[in-house]
C-alpha positions as CSV (number, residue, x, y, z in Angstrom):
1,M,0.1,0.1,0.9
2,E,2.9,2.1,0.8
3,L,4.2,2.0,-3.0
4,K,0.5,2.4,-4.2
5,K,0.3,5.7,-1.9
6,S,3.9,7.1,-3.4
7,L,2.8,6.4,-6.7
8,M,-0.7,8.3,-6.6
9,L,1.0,10.9,-4.3
10,N,3.8,11.4,-7.5
11,F,1.0,11.6,-9.9
12,F,-1.1,14.1,-8.2
13,A,2.3,16.5,-7.8
14,G,3.5,15.4,-11.5
15,S,0.2,16.4,-12.8
16,W,-0.1,19.6,-11.5
17,G,4.0,20.3,-12.3
18,K,3.0,19.7,-16.2
19,I,0.1,21.3,-15.7
20,S,1.5,24.5,-14.5
21,A,4.2,24.2,-16.9
22,I,1.5,24.1,-19.7
23,I,-0.1,27.1,-18.2
24,I,3.6,28.9,-18.4
25,R,4.3,28.3,-21.5
26,L,0.9,29.5,-22.7
27,V,0.8,32.5,-20.9
28,Q,4.8,33.3,-21.9
29,V,5.0,33.0,-25.6
30,P,2.1,35.1,-26.1
31,L,3.6,37.5,-23.6
32,L,6.6,37.9,-24.8
33,L,5.4,37.9,-28.7
34,S,3.7,40.9,-28.3
35,V,6.1,43.3,-26.5
36,L,9.1,41.9,-28.0
37,G,7.6,41.3,-31.4
38,V,8.6,38.4,-33.9
39,D,12.3,39.0,-34.7
40,D,13.3,39.8,-30.8
41,F,11.6,36.8,-29.8
42,G,13.0,34.4,-31.9
43,R,16.2,36.3,-30.8
44,W,15.2,35.7,-27.1
45,L,14.6,31.9,-27.4
46,V,18.6,32.0,-29.7
47,L,20.0,33.8,-26.8
48,S,18.4,31.6,-23.7
49,S,19.5,28.5,-25.5
50,I,22.6,29.1,-25.6
51,P,23.5,29.0,-22.1
52,A,21.4,25.9,-21.2
53,W,24.7,24.0,-23.1
54,L,26.4,24.8,-20.2
55,T,24.0,22.4,-18.2
56,L,26.8,19.9,-19.1
57,A,29.3,21.1,-16.9
58,N,27.2,19.5,-13.7
59,I,27.9,16.0,-15.5
60,G,24.9,14.8,-14.3
61,F,25.9,14.7,-10.4
62,G,22.9,15.4,-9.5
63,S,20.4,12.7,-11.2
64,V,23.4,9.9,-10.3
65,A,23.5,10.9,-6.8
66,S,19.6,11.1,-6.0
67,N,19.6,7.9,-7.6
68,E,22.1,6.3,-5.4
69,M,20.8,8.2,-2.3
70,S,17.5,6.5,-2.9
71,M,19.1,3.4,-3.1
72,A,21.1,3.2,-0.3
73,V,18.3,4.3,1.8
74,A,16.3,1.8,0.7
75,G,19.2,-0.6,1.4
76,G,19.1,0.0,4.9
77,D,23.1,2.5,4.8
78,V,21.8,6.2,5.7
79,A,25.9,6.9,6.2
80,R,26.2,6.1,2.3
81,A,23.2,8.2,1.4
82,K,24.7,10.8,3.7
83,N,28.3,10.8,1.9
84,I,27.0,10.7,-1.6
85,F,25.1,14.4,-0.4
86,S,27.8,16.2,1.2
87,T,30.3,14.5,-1.9
88,T,27.8,15.9,-4.5
89,L,27.2,19.8,-3.1
90,A,30.9,20.5,-2.6
91,L,31.5,19.0,-6.0
92,V,28.3,21.4,-7.9
93,F,29.2,24.2,-5.2
94,V,33.2,24.0,-7.1
95,I,32.1,23.4,-10.6
96,A,29.4,26.6,-9.9
97,C,32.5,28.7,-9.1
98,V,34.7,27.7,-11.9
99,G,32.0,27.5,-14.9
100,S,30.9,31.1,-13.6
101,F,34.6,32.8,-14.0
102,I,34.6,31.2,-17.3
103,V,31.7,33.1,-18.3
104,I,32.3,36.2,-16.8
105,S,35.9,36.3,-18.5
106,I,34.9,35.0,-21.7
107,A,31.1,36.5,-22.6
108,P,32.4,40.2,-23.1
109,F,34.7,39.1,-26.0
110,I,32.6,37.4,-28.2
111,N,30.6,38.9,-31.1
112,W,27.0,38.1,-30.0
113,E,24.9,40.9,-32.1
114,D,26.2,39.8,-35.3
115,F,25.2,36.6,-34.8
116,L,21.8,37.8,-33.8
117,K,21.7,40.0,-36.4
118,V,21.6,43.6,-33.8
119,P,23.1,46.7,-33.6
120,S,26.4,46.8,-32.2
121,S,24.9,49.0,-29.0
122,H,23.3,46.2,-27.9
123,H,26.6,44.1,-26.9
124,Q,26.5,44.8,-23.7
125,E,23.1,43.9,-22.9
126,L,23.6,40.5,-24.2
127,V,26.7,40.0,-23.0
128,L,25.0,40.6,-19.4
129,A,22.3,38.4,-20.6
130,V,24.4,35.2,-21.5
131,I,26.1,35.5,-18.1
132,W,22.8,36.2,-15.6
133,F,21.6,32.9,-17.3
134,A,25.0,31.1,-17.2
135,L,24.5,32.1,-13.4
136,S,20.8,30.7,-13.1
137,I,22.0,27.6,-14.9
138,F,25.0,27.0,-12.6
139,L,23.2,27.4,-9.0
140,S,20.5,25.4,-10.5
141,F,22.7,22.2,-10.1
142,S,22.5,22.0,-6.4
143,A,18.4,22.0,-6.9
144,E,18.9,18.2,-8.4
145,A,20.7,16.9,-5.0
146,F,18.0,18.6,-2.4
147,G,15.6,16.9,-5.2
148,G,17.6,13.3,-4.2
149,R,16.6,14.2,-0.7
150,F,13.4,14.2,-0.8
151,R,13.7,11.1,-3.1
152,A,15.6,9.2,-0.1
153,A,12.4,10.4,2.2
154,R,9.8,9.2,-0.1
155,K,9.0,12.3,-0.3
156,A,9.3,12.9,-4.6
157,H,6.0,14.3,-4.6
158,T,6.7,17.6,-2.5
159,A,10.0,18.1,-4.5
160,V,7.9,18.3,-8.3
161,V,5.7,20.4,-6.2
162,L,8.4,22.9,-4.9
163,T,9.9,23.1,-8.6
164,S,6.7,23.3,-10.2
165,F,6.9,27.2,-8.5
166,R,9.6,28.5,-10.2
167,P,8.2,28.8,-13.5
168,W,5.5,31.1,-12.1
169,L,8.6,33.1,-10.0
170,E,10.0,33.7,-13.2
171,L,7.0,34.7,-15.4
172,I,5.7,36.8,-12.0
173,G,9.7,38.7,-13.0
174,M,9.4,38.7,-16.9
175,V,5.7,40.3,-15.9
176,V,7.4,43.6,-13.8
177,V,10.6,43.6,-15.7
178,L,8.3,44.2,-19.2
179,Q,6.3,47.0,-17.4
180,F,9.9,49.3,-17.8
181,S,11.5,46.9,-20.3
182,T,12.4,44.9,-23.2
183,R,16.2,44.7,-22.7
184,F,17.7,41.1,-22.7
185,D,19.7,41.6,-19.7
186,Y,16.5,42.3,-16.9
187,L,14.7,39.6,-18.3
188,A,17.1,37.4,-17.4
189,L,18.2,38.9,-14.6
190,S,14.9,38.2,-13.2
191,M,15.4,34.6,-14.1
192,L,18.7,34.4,-12.1
193,A,16.2,36.2,-8.9
194,A,13.9,33.1,-9.5
195,T,16.3,30.6,-8.8
196,V,18.1,32.0,-6.1
197,I,14.8,31.8,-4.2
198,H,13.3,28.7,-5.7
199,L,17.2,27.0,-4.3
200,I,16.9,28.4,-1.1
201,V,13.2,27.1,-0.4
202,M,14.3,23.1,-1.2
203,N,16.9,23.5,0.9
204,V,15.2,24.4,3.8
205,F,11.9,21.9,3.0
206,S,13.9,19.0,2.1
207,R,16.4,19.4,5.0
208,R,13.0,18.9,6.7
209,A,11.9,16.0,5.0
210,F,15.2,14.1,5.9
211,P,17.5,15.9,8.6
212,E,19.8,13.1,8.8
213,L,21.1,14.2,5.3
214,S,22.5,16.9,6.0
215,F,25.7,18.1,4.4
216,S,29.0,17.9,6.3
217,V,32.6,18.3,5.4
218,A,33.5,15.5,7.2
219,S,31.3,13.1,5.3
220,I,32.9,14.2,2.2
221,R,34.4,10.3,0.8
222,K,37.3,10.5,-1.9
223,E,36.0,7.2,-2.8
224,Q,32.4,8.4,-4.1
225,F,33.9,10.7,-6.7
226,R,35.1,7.8,-8.7
227,L,31.4,6.3,-8.6
228,L,29.6,10.1,-9.4
229,F,32.7,10.9,-12.4
230,Q,31.7,7.2,-14.1
231,K,28.1,7.4,-13.6
232,G,28.3,11.1,-14.3
233,I,29.7,11.3,-17.5
234,A,27.4,8.7,-18.8
235,F,24.4,10.4,-17.3
236,Q,25.4,13.9,-19.0
237,A,25.0,12.6,-22.6
238,F,20.9,13.5,-22.0
239,P,21.2,16.9,-22.0
240,L,24.0,16.6,-24.0
241,G,21.6,14.9,-26.7
242,N,18.5,17.4,-25.4
243,A,21.2,20.2,-26.1
244,L,21.5,18.9,-29.9
245,L,18.0,18.0,-30.5
246,F,16.6,21.2,-29.6
247,Q,19.0,24.1,-29.2
248,G,21.1,22.6,-31.4
249,N,18.0,22.1,-34.3
250,L,17.0,26.1,-33.0
251,L,20.7,27.3,-34.0
252,I,20.5,25.6,-37.6
253,V,17.1,27.3,-38.2
254,Q,18.6,30.4,-37.3
255,A,21.7,29.6,-39.3
256,I,19.6,28.9,-42.5
257,L,16.1,30.1,-42.2
258,G,16.4,33.1,-39.9
259,P,14.9,34.2,-36.6
260,A,11.3,34.7,-38.1
261,A,11.2,30.3,-39.0
262,V,12.9,30.5,-35.4
263,A,10.0,32.0,-34.0
264,L,7.2,29.9,-35.8
265,F,9.5,26.2,-35.3
266,G,10.2,27.5,-31.9
267,T,6.2,28.3,-30.8
268,A,5.1,25.0,-32.6
269,R,7.5,21.9,-31.3
270,T,6.5,23.8,-28.0
271,L,2.9,22.9,-28.8
272,V,3.4,19.8,-29.6
273,R,5.9,18.9,-27.1
274,S,3.2,19.6,-24.5
275,V,2.4,16.4,-24.9
276,N,5.9,15.3,-23.9
277,Q,4.7,17.3,-20.5
278,V,2.6,14.4,-20.2
279,M,5.1,11.8,-20.8
280,E,7.6,13.6,-18.2
281,M,4.8,13.6,-15.6
282,I,4.6,10.0,-15.9
283,N,8.9,9.6,-15.2
284,Q,8.0,11.5,-12.3
285,V,5.7,9.6,-11.0
286,I,8.1,6.1,-11.5
287,W,11.5,7.2,-11.6
288,P,11.9,7.8,-7.3
289,E,9.8,4.4,-7.0
290,L,11.5,2.3,-9.3
291,S,15.1,3.6,-7.5
292,L,13.5,2.3,-4.3
293,L,12.5,-1.0,-5.7
294,L,15.6,-1.8,-7.3
295,G,18.1,-0.6,-4.9
296,A,16.3,-3.3,-2.4
297,E,15.9,-5.7,-5.3
298,D,12.0,-6.2,-5.4
299,Y,11.9,-6.8,-9.3
300,T,8.3,-8.0,-9.4
301,K,7.0,-4.6,-7.8
302,A,9.6,-2.6,-10.6
303,A,8.3,-4.8,-13.6
304,R,4.8,-3.9,-12.3
305,V,5.8,-0.2,-11.9
306,H,7.3,0.1,-15.5
307,R,4.5,-2.3,-16.8
308,M,2.0,0.8,-16.1
309,G,4.5,3.5,-16.7
310,V,4.9,2.2,-20.2
311,G,1.7,1.6,-20.8
312,L,-0.1,4.8,-19.7
313,S,2.2,6.7,-21.6
314,L,1.5,5.3,-24.9
315,L,-2.8,5.8,-24.0
316,L,-2.3,9.6,-23.3
317,S,0.3,10.6,-25.7
318,M,-2.3,9.0,-28.5
319,I,-5.6,10.5,-27.1
320,C,-3.3,14.0,-27.1
321,L,-2.1,13.1,-30.7
322,V,-6.0,12.9,-32.1
323,G,-6.4,15.9,-30.4
324,L,-4.1,18.2,-31.1
325,G,-5.1,16.9,-35.2
326,I,-8.6,18.0,-34.1
327,V,-7.8,21.2,-32.3
328,G,-4.2,22.1,-32.7
329,K,-4.2,25.0,-35.4
330,P,-7.1,26.9,-33.6
331,L,-5.2,26.7,-30.4
332,Y,-2.0,27.4,-32.0
333,M,-3.4,31.0,-33.9
334,F,-5.5,31.7,-30.4
335,W,-2.1,31.4,-27.8
336,T,0.0,33.5,-30.7
337,G,-3.1,35.9,-30.8
338,K,-2.5,35.4,-34.4
339,T,1.4,37.3,-34.8
340,I,2.8,33.8,-36.2
341,E,0.5,31.7,-38.9
342,L,0.7,27.7,-38.4
343,P,0.7,25.4,-42.0
344,E,-2.1,22.7,-40.7
345,Y,0.9,19.9,-43.3
346,L,3.6,21.8,-40.5
347,L,1.6,20.6,-37.9
348,L,0.8,16.9,-38.7
349,L,5.0,16.8,-39.5
350,F,5.3,18.1,-36.1
351,L,3.1,15.4,-34.4
352,V,4.3,12.3,-36.0
353,S,6.9,12.3,-33.4
354,I,4.7,11.8,-30.7
355,P,3.5,7.9,-30.9
356,F,7.2,6.7,-31.7
357,N,8.9,9.2,-28.8
358,A,6.3,7.6,-26.6
359,L,7.6,3.7,-26.9
360,W,10.8,4.3,-25.4
361,F,10.6,7.2,-23.2
362,T,9.2,6.1,-19.9
363,S,10.7,3.0,-20.8
364,S,13.7,4.6,-20.3
365,V,13.8,5.5,-16.8
366,V,14.5,2.4,-15.6
367,H,17.3,2.5,-17.0
368,A,18.3,5.9,-15.4
369,A,16.7,5.1,-11.7
370,C,19.3,2.3,-11.3
371,N,22.3,4.1,-12.6
372,K,22.6,1.8,-15.4
373,H,22.6,4.3,-18.4
374,E,25.8,3.8,-19.8
375,G,24.8,2.2,-23.3
376,L,21.5,4.1,-23.7
377,A,23.7,6.9,-23.2
378,V,26.0,6.5,-26.3
379,R,23.2,5.5,-28.5
380,Y,21.2,8.8,-26.7
381,I,24.0,10.9,-28.2
382,I,24.2,8.8,-31.3
383,A,20.5,9.3,-31.6
384,T,20.4,12.7,-31.2
385,S,23.7,13.8,-33.6
386,L,22.0,12.0,-36.5
387,T,19.3,13.8,-36.1
388,L,20.8,17.2,-36.2
389,V,22.6,15.6,-39.4
390,A,19.2,15.4,-40.5
391,C,18.1,18.8,-39.4
392,V,21.4,20.5,-41.5
393,I,19.5,18.7,-44.4
394,L,16.1,18.6,-44.6
395,S,16.2,22.6,-43.1
396,Y,18.5,23.2,-46.3
397,Y,16.5,21.2,-49.3
398,Q,13.0,21.5,-47.6
399,G,13.0,24.7,-45.5
400,I,10.7,24.8,-41.8
401,E,9.0,21.3,-43.1
402,G,12.1,19.0,-43.2
403,A,13.2,21.0,-39.8
404,A,9.8,19.3,-38.1
405,L,10.5,16.3,-39.7
406,S,14.3,15.4,-38.5
407,T,12.6,15.3,-35.3
408,I,11.7,11.9,-35.9
409,V,15.0,10.6,-36.3
410,A,16.3,9.9,-32.4
411,D,13.0,8.2,-31.5
412,I,13.1,5.8,-34.1
413,I,16.8,4.8,-33.6
414,L,16.2,4.4,-29.7
415,I,12.9,2.4,-29.5
416,P,14.8,-1.1,-30.2
417,Y,17.4,-1.0,-27.8
418,V,15.8,0.7,-24.7
419,M,12.3,-2.0,-24.9
420,K,14.8,-4.9,-24.4
421,Y,17.1,-3.8,-22.3
422,S,14.2,-2.2,-19.7
423,L,13.1,-5.7,-19.5
424,I,16.1,-7.4,-19.0
425,L,16.6,-4.8,-16.3
426,T,13.1,-5.3,-14.3
427,H,14.0,-9.2,-15.0
428,D,10.8,-9.4,-17.2
429,T,10.2,-11.1,-21.0
430,F,8.2,-9.1,-23.9
431,A,6.0,-11.9,-23.8
432,A,4.9,-11.4,-20.1
433,F,4.8,-7.8,-20.5
434,I,2.2,-6.9,-23.0
435,P,-0.4,-9.2,-20.9
436,G,1.3,-7.1,-17.5
437,V,0.1,-4.4,-19.5
438,I,-3.5,-4.7,-20.1
439,E,-3.8,-6.7,-16.2
440,E,-2.1,-3.4,-14.9
441,F,-4.9,-1.0,-16.6
442,K,-7.4,-3.6,-15.3
443,S,-6.3,-2.3,-11.8
444,I,-6.2,1.2,-12.1
445,P,-10.1,2.3,-11.5
446,A,-10.1,0.1,-8.1
447,L,-6.9,1.5,-7.5
448,L,-8.0,4.9,-7.8
449,K,-10.8,4.6,-5.9
450,K,-9.8,2.9,-2.8
451,V,-7.2,6.0,-2.4
452,L,-10.0,8.4,-3.0
453,K,-12.0,6.7,-0.5
454,R,-9.1,6.9,2.1
455,K,-8.5,10.4,1.0
């Protein structure tokens, strides 16, 4: 019953988090479009995507540490979990200091204005915007460690709820700034302030959730460095792949098709990726529990959680696919205030990738939850690199339609490996997997009724 309760709490928290993220996007895009205009909005998307590459400096320490802390606590070794927590915070602090110094030293000497096609008088504004974005990213590295402390306390839902308020803080800051100025550096500074507030709240509440997992210099262990580096470097393939897949595509579209095309590509992809918010919510629900179950070697329950997650992801993604196919274009026109015209066929090209993505995305959580993700990491980099190559070729010859179609390449490459290895890790078989998914779905209505009755 404890597992079911945790899954339900994670589900409700994740639902709020994803609904909140969708609302933020629905509000933020038309707000910035109306104030900045199409070209400057495209520049803002490109500018805000550049520092995102700095997330690679995290080396995946936070994600690896969260998994290890959860598995250590599940195995009854709280002391080891504290060592991991302290070592991780020390590492990300050093990385943040060094990274911030490098960015502050280099950013003023890069010709940002030529790349974004703006007058040279905007140089200082663009430099400061990049610096504020970079500082925000470096500071956010410690948030994963605090989230891991929540997960070890079996309160992952609290971390999700607290994290969901960060975009609201960013939006409030933007609204305030836009009352006085449209400068990019002021907007970026408001996002930095939101990051600082979010980290303070995460630290305070996670410490209350699990006081035993507190930072201590004496708990820093050199032997943990090797584990964090080995697993972390492999884990870092995912943000690198994401940068290639999302920020990389924006840069290619900017270079080949211009800022107006970036605005169309970015907004259309954001609308379609609202479906991915549903799948990411499912991942958030099952990831913490999979770490605990696999750490305790309870493979029967781990297989059940995997089956439920994948089946639900496929079902909801197909429902969302049909829904966006019907109301996607009018919703987009309303969302952007008819500032940007979205052709029907272009929307359909973006939608093609949804069912393929659903086939592997949720299943990949099994690899990540138990830190057995090295094989997936290599394949993810290869798949996203090929997607980037496809984007260059198809954008050059087919324009924005080609860029939209290129997004499906990575999904097709990853499906076979991810599904096969997930079944191995959960001691499941393909023959038992499909009937198991159906059986888990049959049990969901009774579970919801039972939980709501208890509430």
